[in-house]
Wavefront OBJ file of the C-alpha trace (Angstrom):
o trace
v 0.028 -0.039 0.014
v 1.377 3.440 -0.948
v 2.283 5.647 1.980
v 2.719 9.324 2.225
v 6.131 9.863 3.760
v 7.537 13.177 5.033
v 11.345 13.245 5.447
v 12.871 16.033 7.590
v 16.325 17.178 6.345
v 18.272 16.490 3.181
v 21.609 15.181 4.304
v 23.126 11.861 3.147
v 20.922 9.645 5.302
v 17.620 11.411 4.373
v 18.576 11.307 0.632
v 19.448 7.648 0.789
v 16.303 6.842 2.789
v 14.138 8.805 0.275
v 15.503 6.659 -2.629
v 14.718 3.314 -0.926
v 11.181 4.528 0.237
v 10.373 5.807 -3.275
v 11.472 2.513 -4.797
v 9.035 0.709 -2.400
v 6.316 2.753 -4.161
v 5.695 5.410 -1.514
v 4.957 9.051 -2.093
v 8.006 10.719 -0.643
v 8.675 14.372 0.083
v 11.914 15.805 1.634
v 11.609 19.057 3.635
v 14.819 21.018 4.184
v 14.945 24.168 6.338
v 17.975 25.676 4.381
v 17.777 27.112 0.869
v 19.820 24.257 -0.608
v 19.997 20.504 0.010
v 22.774 18.407 1.429
v 22.678 19.233 5.140
v 26.254 19.352 6.399
v 27.384 18.368 2.899
v 26.200 21.620 1.393
v 28.239 23.711 -1.018
v 29.534 27.254 -0.630
v 30.372 29.412 -3.615
v 31.890 32.874 -3.759
v 33.823 34.934 -6.327
v 34.482 31.914 -8.573
v 35.593 29.626 -5.675
v 33.798 26.481 -4.732
v 33.937 24.741 -1.305
v 32.358 21.552 0.224
v 31.094 22.843 3.531
v 31.292 19.532 5.429
v 32.585 16.073 4.440
v 35.608 16.213 2.171
v 37.066 12.652 2.461
v 35.545 10.047 0.142
v 36.395 6.723 1.887
v 34.860 3.264 1.655
v 33.903 3.390 -2.009
v 32.384 -0.027 -1.732
v 29.557 1.343 0.473
v 28.677 3.908 -2.216
v 28.761 1.181 -4.854
v 26.483 -1.036 -2.768
v 24.072 1.868 -2.326
v 23.787 2.562 -6.165
v 23.699 -1.206 -6.798
v 20.475 -1.425 -4.803
v 18.869 0.633 -7.621
v 20.722 -1.267 -10.415
v 23.021 1.747 -10.913
v 26.692 2.578 -10.154
v 28.419 5.656 -8.862
v 29.828 6.370 -12.394
v 26.332 6.908 -13.678
v 26.124 9.986 -11.504
v 29.734 11.163 -10.847
v 33.333 10.622 -11.624
v 35.932 9.611 -9.031
v 39.673 10.402 -8.974
v 41.979 8.293 -6.647
v 44.314 10.730 -4.827
v 48.021 10.125 -4.807
v 49.288 11.015 -2.346
v 46.064 10.307 -0.462
v 47.171 12.926 2.084
v 50.284 14.196 3.787
v 50.894 14.480 7.503
v 53.111 17.412 8.596
v 55.232 17.207 11.741
v 57.366 20.295 11.327
v 59.320 22.359 8.808
v 60.146 20.259 5.723
v 59.093 17.220 7.827
v 56.053 15.324 6.439
v 55.040 11.836 5.621
v 53.025 11.207 2.443
v 50.522 8.407 2.534
v 50.454 6.890 -1.047
v 47.664 5.341 -2.897
v 48.817 1.743 -2.461
v 49.764 -0.394 0.562
v 53.152 -1.468 -0.807
v 54.494 2.058 -1.055
v 53.063 2.885 2.462
v 54.805 -0.234 3.928
v 58.043 0.929 2.337
v 57.671 4.399 3.849
v 56.915 2.794 7.273
v 60.009 0.569 7.029
v 62.139 3.603 6.130
v 61.104 5.308 9.274
v 61.091 2.303 11.703
v 62.892 -0.953 10.877
v 60.407 -3.931 10.983
v 57.385 -1.733 10.841
v 56.641 -2.621 7.150
v 55.974 -6.251 8.122
v 54.033 -5.187 11.305
v 51.885 -2.991 9.093
v 51.218 -5.829 6.748
v 49.927 -8.003 9.610
v 47.918 -5.070 11.115
v 46.123 -4.168 7.851
v 45.335 -7.864 7.272
v 43.496 -7.903 10.637
v 41.878 -4.579 9.816
v 40.639 -5.924 6.429
v 39.260 -8.943 8.245
v 37.324 -6.624 10.614
v 36.204 -4.426 7.729
v 34.675 -7.443 5.961
v 32.657 -8.359 9.060
v 31.756 -4.768 10.069
v 31.109 -2.886 6.828
v 29.861 -5.766 4.798
v 27.565 -7.209 7.493
v 27.258 -5.727 10.988
v 26.576 -2.092 10.047
v 23.644 -3.246 7.904
v 21.823 -4.363 11.022
v 19.295 -2.013 12.596
v 20.498 -1.810 16.155
v 17.429 -3.322 17.685
v 19.007 -6.141 19.620
v 22.448 -7.016 21.142
v 22.159 -10.356 19.368
v 22.793 -8.591 16.147
v 26.419 -8.365 17.118
v 26.758 -11.973 17.943
v 27.980 -14.003 14.964
v 30.504 -16.747 14.461
v 32.947 -14.135 13.175
v 32.424 -11.649 16.013
v 32.663 -14.363 18.664
v 36.291 -15.087 17.544
v 37.024 -11.339 17.862
v 35.374 -10.683 21.324
v 38.623 -9.551 22.949
v 38.820 -6.730 20.365
v 35.695 -5.091 21.852
v 37.514 -4.801 25.264
v 40.840 -3.486 24.148
v 41.372 -0.222 22.390
v 42.799 0.964 19.061
v 45.609 3.083 20.726
v 47.054 0.321 22.866
v 46.968 -2.212 20.034
v 48.945 0.178 17.740
v 51.429 1.065 20.450
v 52.218 -2.659 20.968
v 53.275 -2.974 17.343
v 54.791 0.457 16.497
v 57.168 2.583 18.530
v 57.765 5.596 16.336
v 55.360 8.311 17.564
v 54.739 9.693 14.074
v 53.598 6.317 12.717
v 51.495 5.752 15.834
v 49.655 9.015 15.181
v 49.166 8.291 11.439
v 47.612 5.002 12.511
v 45.448 6.540 15.212
v 44.170 9.218 12.897
v 41.467 7.315 10.969
v 39.353 6.451 14.049
v 38.973 10.152 14.724
v 36.402 9.882 12.025
v 34.381 7.813 14.465
v 34.341 10.688 16.855
v 36.276 9.323 19.867
v 39.764 9.222 21.173
v 41.760 6.192 19.890
v 42.233 5.124 23.545
v 38.357 4.989 23.985
v 37.575 3.227 20.630
v 37.424 -0.563 20.683
v 40.197 -2.437 18.832
v 37.598 -3.860 16.451
v 37.201 -0.442 14.867
v 40.751 -0.644 13.325
v 38.814 -1.517 10.171
v 39.119 2.282 9.573
v 42.830 1.654 8.870
v 41.904 -0.752 6.095
v 39.499 1.967 4.737
v 42.458 4.290 4.689
v 45.468 2.241 3.513
v 43.610 -0.577 1.808
v 40.817 1.248 -0.148
v 42.408 4.633 -0.481
v 41.252 8.195 -0.574
v 39.085 9.339 -3.501
v 37.758 12.665 -4.690
v 34.588 13.227 -6.734
v 35.697 15.190 -9.756
v 34.185 18.570 -8.597
v 33.864 17.766 -4.854
v 31.794 15.866 -2.469
v 28.674 17.894 -3.570
v 28.871 15.719 -6.715
v 27.593 12.809 -4.572
v 24.714 14.894 -3.172
v 23.746 15.912 -6.681
v 24.043 12.329 -7.890
v 21.764 10.988 -5.070
v 19.372 13.844 -5.641
v 19.153 12.895 -9.339
v 18.465 9.262 -8.449
v 15.807 10.409 -5.935
v 14.148 12.539 -8.565
v 14.151 9.701 -11.087
v 12.394 7.557 -8.421
v 9.768 10.337 -7.945
v 10.920 12.026 -4.714
v 9.732 15.629 -4.188
v 12.006 18.240 -2.644
v 10.948 21.268 -0.700
v 13.710 23.784 0.457
v 13.272 26.788 2.881
v 10.874 24.448 4.687
v 11.317 24.841 8.360
v 9.669 22.209 10.547
v 7.875 23.720 13.613
v 6.176 20.628 14.991
v 5.557 16.975 14.566
v 1.848 16.257 15.036
v 0.925 13.282 17.169
v -2.548 11.908 17.489
v -3.369 8.815 19.653
v 0.430 8.233 20.073
v 0.782 8.116 16.280
v 2.698 10.555 14.146
v 0.160 12.002 11.670
v 1.799 15.057 10.095
v 4.240 18.063 10.423
v 3.832 21.814 10.595
v 6.039 23.401 7.995
v 6.290 27.228 7.850
v 2.858 27.383 9.573
v 1.169 24.920 7.274
v -0.087 21.599 8.472
v 0.968 18.669 6.100
v -0.488 15.282 6.776
v 1.686 12.136 6.383
v 1.384 8.438 7.188
v 5.090 8.207 8.210
v 7.550 10.790 9.536
v 11.237 10.097 9.105
v 13.664 12.650 10.458
v 17.296 12.822 9.205
v 17.695 16.055 11.202
v 19.489 16.139 14.499
v 17.826 13.565 16.753
v 17.840 15.692 19.907
v 16.285 18.638 18.004
v 13.730 16.339 16.316
v 12.363 15.190 19.663
v 11.950 18.901 20.700
v 9.388 19.043 17.891
v 7.358 16.677 19.928
v 5.349 17.390 23.165
v 7.494 16.309 26.242
v 5.440 13.029 26.821
v 6.260 11.810 23.400
v 10.061 12.163 23.729
v 12.050 8.929 24.342
v 15.354 10.551 25.376
v 15.652 13.066 28.293
v 17.973 16.131 28.397
v 19.862 14.089 31.084
v 20.435 11.276 28.549
v 21.801 13.673 25.907
v 24.116 15.273 28.430
v 25.513 11.952 29.431
v 26.522 10.944 25.872
v 30.009 11.257 24.440
v 29.664 13.494 21.361
v 32.041 13.630 18.477
v 33.799 17.069 18.134
v 32.536 20.264 16.750
v 34.744 22.171 14.446
v 36.002 25.645 13.598
v 36.164 25.894 9.747
v 37.570 28.452 7.420
v 36.815 28.698 3.688
v 39.405 30.797 2.102
v 40.000 32.124 -1.457
v 43.698 32.746 -2.294
v 44.876 34.870 -5.251
v 47.837 32.612 -5.925
v 48.811 28.927 -6.017
v 49.921 27.426 -2.695
v 53.090 25.459 -2.753
v 54.495 22.528 -0.727
v 51.047 21.136 0.058
v 48.818 18.214 -0.993
v 45.112 18.094 -1.593
v 44.489 16.747 1.978
v 47.021 17.724 4.714
v 47.067 17.076 8.494
v 49.113 19.280 10.735
v 50.430 17.199 13.611
v 53.270 19.621 14.475
v 51.843 19.980 18.107
v 50.813 17.555 20.836
v 48.350 15.070 19.464
v 47.396 13.767 22.940
v 46.864 17.198 24.510
v 44.505 18.258 21.835
v 42.517 15.053 22.375
v 42.364 15.918 26.162
v 41.122 19.476 25.273
v 38.245 17.875 23.261
v 37.146 14.902 25.409
v 38.605 15.075 28.971
v 38.751 18.704 29.841
v 36.776 20.603 27.151
v 38.249 23.878 26.237
v 39.835 25.722 23.317
v 43.171 23.941 22.678
v 46.302 26.146 23.219
v 48.102 24.540 20.254
v 45.539 22.799 18.098
v 46.131 20.191 15.451
v 44.381 21.128 12.201
v 43.433 19.807 8.846
v 43.866 21.704 5.572
v 42.191 20.829 2.234
v 43.011 22.336 -1.133
v 40.431 20.956 -3.521
v 41.750 23.108 -6.444
v 44.895 20.945 -6.353
v 42.636 18.177 -7.984
v 39.764 20.153 -9.337
v 40.535 23.165 -11.448
v 36.877 24.312 -11.180
v 37.287 24.851 -7.399
v 39.163 28.185 -7.950
v 39.745 30.815 -10.772
v 42.875 30.225 -12.886
v 46.116 30.729 -10.935
v 44.251 30.803 -7.607
v 43.597 28.310 -4.801
v 40.650 27.402 -2.679
v 41.526 26.374 0.910
v 39.529 24.759 3.644
v 40.881 24.627 7.165
v 39.425 22.729 10.129
v 40.279 22.742 13.845
v 38.451 19.895 15.857
v 36.834 21.370 19.068
v 34.853 20.159 22.047
v 31.157 20.382 21.391
v 29.240 22.899 23.552
v 32.279 25.172 23.740
v 32.141 29.026 23.788
v 32.130 30.427 20.291
v 32.667 34.141 19.311
v 34.293 36.112 16.467
v 37.268 37.129 18.565
v 38.195 33.453 19.377
v 37.748 32.555 15.697
v 40.194 35.254 14.544
v 42.653 34.353 17.313
v 42.684 30.685 16.138
v 42.872 31.615 12.524
v 46.040 33.664 13.279
v 47.519 30.602 15.148
v 46.965 28.053 12.325
v 47.802 30.306 9.374
v 51.091 31.368 11.088
v 51.909 27.691 11.622
v 50.921 26.826 8.118
v 53.317 29.465 6.739
v 56.090 28.254 8.898
v 55.728 24.589 8.267
v 55.260 24.945 4.514
v 57.821 27.784 4.261
v 55.806 30.343 2.343
v 53.869 33.513 2.968
v 50.132 33.333 2.174
v 48.380 35.770 4.631
v 48.553 38.709 2.223
v 47.141 36.580 -0.586
v 43.716 35.990 1.068
v 40.879 37.446 -1.191
v 38.183 36.451 1.356
v 37.637 34.090 4.335
v 34.393 32.694 5.780
v 34.355 30.991 9.195
v 31.894 28.464 10.476
v 31.837 27.163 14.025
v 29.685 25.829 16.869
v 27.141 28.565 16.786
v 26.654 28.035 13.019
v 26.228 24.303 13.450
v 23.412 25.108 15.983
v 21.799 27.691 13.687
v 22.057 25.945 10.263
v 21.638 22.330 11.411
v 20.056 22.414 14.872
v 23.067 20.399 15.996
v 23.069 19.418 19.681
v 25.830 21.391 21.450
v 26.981 22.415 17.916
v 28.505 18.990 17.229
v 29.832 18.449 13.745
v 29.940 14.722 13.481
v 27.250 13.294 15.740
v 27.650 10.828 18.592
v 30.987 9.068 19.069
v 31.282 5.298 18.461
v 32.561 4.186 21.924
v 31.939 0.676 23.278
v 28.825 1.970 25.187
v 27.497 3.850 22.196
v 27.729 1.082 19.605
v 24.943 -0.526 17.601
v 21.935 -1.348 19.851
v 23.259 1.111 22.543
v 22.685 4.137 20.204
v 19.364 6.164 19.891
v 16.889 3.886 18.082
v 15.812 4.199 14.381
v 12.219 3.778 15.500
v 10.454 5.736 18.263
v 9.430 3.595 21.189
v 6.702 6.082 22.142
v 5.249 7.324 18.844
v 3.972 5.057 16.080
v 5.093 5.928 12.548
v 7.969 8.126 13.669
v 11.443 7.118 12.616
v 14.931 8.472 12.686
v 18.091 8.287 10.553
v 21.469 9.889 10.569
v 24.648 10.324 12.543
v 23.094 10.214 16.062
v 21.518 6.864 15.492
v 22.623 3.602 13.908
v 25.329 2.885 12.645
v 27.099 6.218 13.495
v 29.081 9.186 12.240
v 30.514 9.496 8.720
v 29.112 9.602 5.090
v 29.153 5.826 4.348
v 27.329 5.145 7.706
v 24.824 7.814 6.835
v 23.973 6.056 3.488
v 23.587 2.870 5.514
v 21.421 4.477 8.170
v 19.017 5.672 5.422
v 18.685 2.155 4.100
v 18.159 0.577 7.612
v 15.351 3.236 8.460
v 13.658 2.582 5.094
v 13.705 -1.203 5.700
v 12.085 -0.707 9.104
v 9.393 1.440 7.621
v 8.775 -1.183 4.952
v 8.187 -3.809 7.658
v 5.763 -1.582 9.630
l 1 2 3 4 5 6 7 8 9 10 11 12 13 14 15 16 17 18 19 20 21 22 23 24 25 26 27 28 29 30 31 32 33 34 35 36 37 38 39 40 41 42 43 44 45 46 47 48 49 50 51 52 53 54 55 56 57 58 59 60 61 62 63 64 65 66 67 68 69 70 71 72 73 74 75 76 77 78 79 80 81 82 83 84 85 86 87 88 89 90 91 92 93 94 95 96 97 98 99 100 101 102 103 104 105 106 107 108 109 110 111 112 113 114 115 116 117 118 119 120 121 122 123 124 125 126 127 128 129 130 131 132 133 134 135 136 137 138 139 140 141 142 143 144 145 146 147 148 149 150 151 152 153 154 155 156 157 158 159 160 161 162 163 164 165 166 167 168 169 170 171 172 173 174 175 176 177 178 179 180 181 182 183 184 185 186 187 188 189 190 191 192 193 194 195 196 197 198 199 200 201 202 203 204 205 206 207 208 209 210 211 212 213 214 215 216 217 218 219 220 221 222 223 224 225 226 227 228 229 230 231 232 233 234 235 236 237 238 239 240 241 242 243 244 245 246 247 248 249 250 251 252 253 254 255 256 257 258 259 260 261 262 263 264 265 266 267 268 269 270 271 272 273 274 275 276 277 278 279 280 281 282 283 284 285 286 287 288 289 290 291 292 293 294 295 296 297 298 299 300 301 302 303 304 305 306 307 308 309 310 311 312 313 314 315 316 317 318 319 320 321 322 323 324 325 326 327 328 329 330 331 332 333 334 335 336 337 338 339 340 341 342 343 344 345 346 347 348 349 350 351 352 353 354 355 356 357 358 359 360 361 362 363 364 365 366 367 368 369 370 371 372 373 374 375 376 377 378 379 380 381 382 383 384 385 386 387 388 389 390 391 392 393 394 395 396 397 398 399 400 401 402 403 404 405 406 407 408 409 410 411 412 413 414 415 416 417 418 419 420 421 422 423 424 425 426 427 428 429 430 431 432 433 434 435 436 437 438 439 440 441 442 443 444 445 446 447 448 449 450 451 452 453 454 455 456 457 458 459 460 461 462 463 464 465 466 467 468 469 470 471 472 473 474 475 476 477 478 479 480 481 482 483 484 485
């Protein structure tokens, strides 16, 4: 039977869910509060420069392939991919960086060069990471987080000890060089928690990094948003932008519609891909499953201070993706998770899409995106943003041995307050809820409301967790639950 389905938000999880639900024969409409679709993956354009505002790493290409395969399509039908080489560089000081290449053999050689015996150790480590990847990403993450039994399989039973040790201690048993340790700890930061708080099983992120490589859609991550939007339109999905949701209507403990810009719109099913905490505030208190106390007790992934910058010249001595680990890695993690405050000497990430995509900046110029991870819920004001911009741009100049401050045409900042305003993000988080042991699978907020019939959730605060590939999977899981209802 055809159902009328209203989806709140147009990020990756909502877009994915809309495709599955439309394919089932439902009448699906996406309501987006902002003027353009994409959620955190929106695009920003100014003076001939183009920026992805959120996700900029295309990892786990197999998840995207599996998504499109469900519609008898492939990514290449909608966008073109380029494999980056180097995938990224990690900078530790002046003229001191390690390039991560596009194949494991070259990465092993680089490790061996830095620490004798580490090439062989890396080979063993990545084989184990691949084994975990095959279990997690090809199977476990496609389960809806309804029961703890979902995690119990023959394969996971053999790896039970990996849920009770952590990524950091495992890496440190095998590698002694601090720079190699930090490179191996880096990928789990995508899961939103400290490596020392992330179960060892999640080392599958290292296989995603070294085994599958880093890709770039030809003109940026927004290509993927455009691609899934095109698929959704082909399947009959309707899009409404500038559509702010004021309330979810509940009658007899059943969701029956939404109020959008003052207008009541009836629906058989409501699916929210917006911030989970915010979505529950659209309900009367008695219909909310999770209390304020619950949300306050969760470990959230970081927020971020972002800068989108147009430069009037080409930037040298830099790769498309660059990590600046020229300060204390552990201290910055403490400043995010243990003692939340603005870090004195932050690590930061720089992304120059125009190194790969000539359309990202006018001829002879460069588009730059800088990101500092921060504790969620932190104080945010213009003065702090400027102070931290000065810190990172000065370090960037020192480490890459060039002057670029006077070549800035414009810069736009985006921080905690903007995450709250633009995305209704709880505490201004950028990546959702961290994947710690006690916030994994069935221990995360549920895809289906326990109190309100016909109300469902998808996205980074629910199953399976933060990141673009998990968002696509989350959309599929929510659509499957709706189909069964």
